[in-house]
N, C-alpha and C positions, 0 to 999 in steps of 0.2 A: 463813553458808555453811561456815566452818571447822568449826563444831560439827556440822553435817550430815555433812560429808566425814569427820570423825573418828569418827562413829558408824556409818558404813557398814561392814559386815563384809567389807571388801576392802582389799588393799594398794594404795595409790594414790600415785604420785609423778609429778613432771614433771622432765624432764632436757633440758638445752640441747644444742646441736650439738657442744659441747666435752665432752660426757658428764659434765657437772657437774649435781648436784642443785639445782634451783631451789625445789622443794617436795616434801615427803613427809608423808603423814598419819601419825597416831600409830601405827596398826597396822603400817605399813611400817617405821617407825623401830624399833618393838618387835621385829619379826622379824629385821631385817637389821643394826641398829646399836644394840642395847640398852645398850651401854656408853658410847656417845657422847652428849654433851649436844645436839649438833646435827649434821646431815649436810648442811645447805645449804652449797654450795660444794665439797663433797667429790666426787671422781669416782666413777663407777659401779664401777670396779675397786677403789677404796679400800674401798667398802662391801661389794661382793660377794666380793672376794678374787680372786686371779689365776685360779684354776680355774673358778669359776662365771662369771666375766667372760668367759673364753675360750670357754666353752660357749655363752654368750648372744650373743657378738660377731657371728656371722653374721646373727642376727635384728635386732640393734641396727643393724648396717650397712644392712640393707634398710630399716629404719624411717627412718634418716637420709637415705635416698634417696627417701623419700616413700611407701614401701609398708608398709601396716599388716601386722603380724605377730601370729600367735597360735600358741602351742604349750604343751604340757604339760611340766612339769619337776618333779623331785623335789629341792627345795632342801635338805631335811633328811631324814634317815632316817625312813621311815614317813609322810612328809608330801608331798602332791602339790598343786601349784598350776597353774592355767591362767593363763598370762601373755599379755597383749595389749599390744603396742606400737602406739600410735596417733599417727602423725606430726601435727604442727601446721605451719601455714604463715604467713608474715608477709604484709603488704599487697602485696608484689611476687610472692607465690606461691612463695617459697623456703622450704624446710623450716627451721623455727626451733627444732625440738626434738621431743620426743615424750612422750606420757603413757604411764605404765606402770600397768597395772591387773592385779592378781593376785588370784585368788579360790581359796579352799581347795576342792579337788575330791577330797580324800582319801576321803570316804565313797563317792563315785562310783567311784573306782579300786578300792577295797576290794570293792565290789559287783561290778564287772567281773571281778575276780580270782575271786570266789566263783562267779559264773556260768560262768567258764572251767573252774574245777575241777569243777563239777557236770556240765558238758557233756563233759569229756574224761577223767574218772576215775570208776571204779566206786565208788559210795558205801559199799559193804560192805568191800571190800578195799583201797581207795585206789590200786589199780593202774590204769595207763592202759587206757582202754576201746577198743572197735573204732573209734570215730570218730577218736581220737588216733592209733591205729595206721595207719589209712588216710591220715591227713594226713602223718605222718612218712614213710610209704612213698612217697607222692606226691612229697614233698620229696627223698627219696633218689634216686628215679628221675629227677627233673629234674636233680639235681646230677650224677648219673652220665651223663646224656645230654649235659649241657653240657661235661663234662670228657672225654667219649668213653671212660668207664670202664664196667665191668660192675657190676651190682648183684645181690646174691643175697638170698633170703628163706628162712629156715628155719622150718618149721611143726612144732610139737610138738602132737600129738593127745593130749588128755587123756581119751581114752575110758575109761570105768569110773571116772571121778573121783567120781561120786556115791557109790560104795561107800566111798571114803575119808571123805567127810562122814558117811555113815551109820554106819560102823564106829568112827571115831575122834572124830567130832564136828566141828562147823563151825570151831571154833578151830584144830584141827589141819589141816583143809582149807585154811583161810586161810594157815597157815604154809607148807604145801606150795606154794600158789600163789605 
């Protein structure tokens, strides 16, 4: 079983109600405690550090109350994990700890960012497109409405812009934009 768990491409650990590690697979140890020989008995704060622990604490608290939790987190720059806290119960039904399951979702997050870029920015100029403009305008109007402030929009007509492209070329036209 240990060999199977260590070969799964996921971070897996078990933490007791005192937030001390009872088990952690090799990938979990490699990601969060590569310099330690063993993390069994260490606290979650010892391993994650104060900042990451503080960010995870609301979800950990809910898991220790018996509520499974799932969220996306960026534990390291450029890396995304989906983390699941799954509580366990003893024979009397009391929460006895929780499993931590972390999977690398970096390719999914990168794909989402690329889709967002394609949906909201012009592929030629990399400028925000009409869809993004309308979204930001809607947000500005809602913000103005909530705060009882005014909101203004300035429209610049680029009539005759085709002549700039035709006369000076598309590169010059892109710079003007």
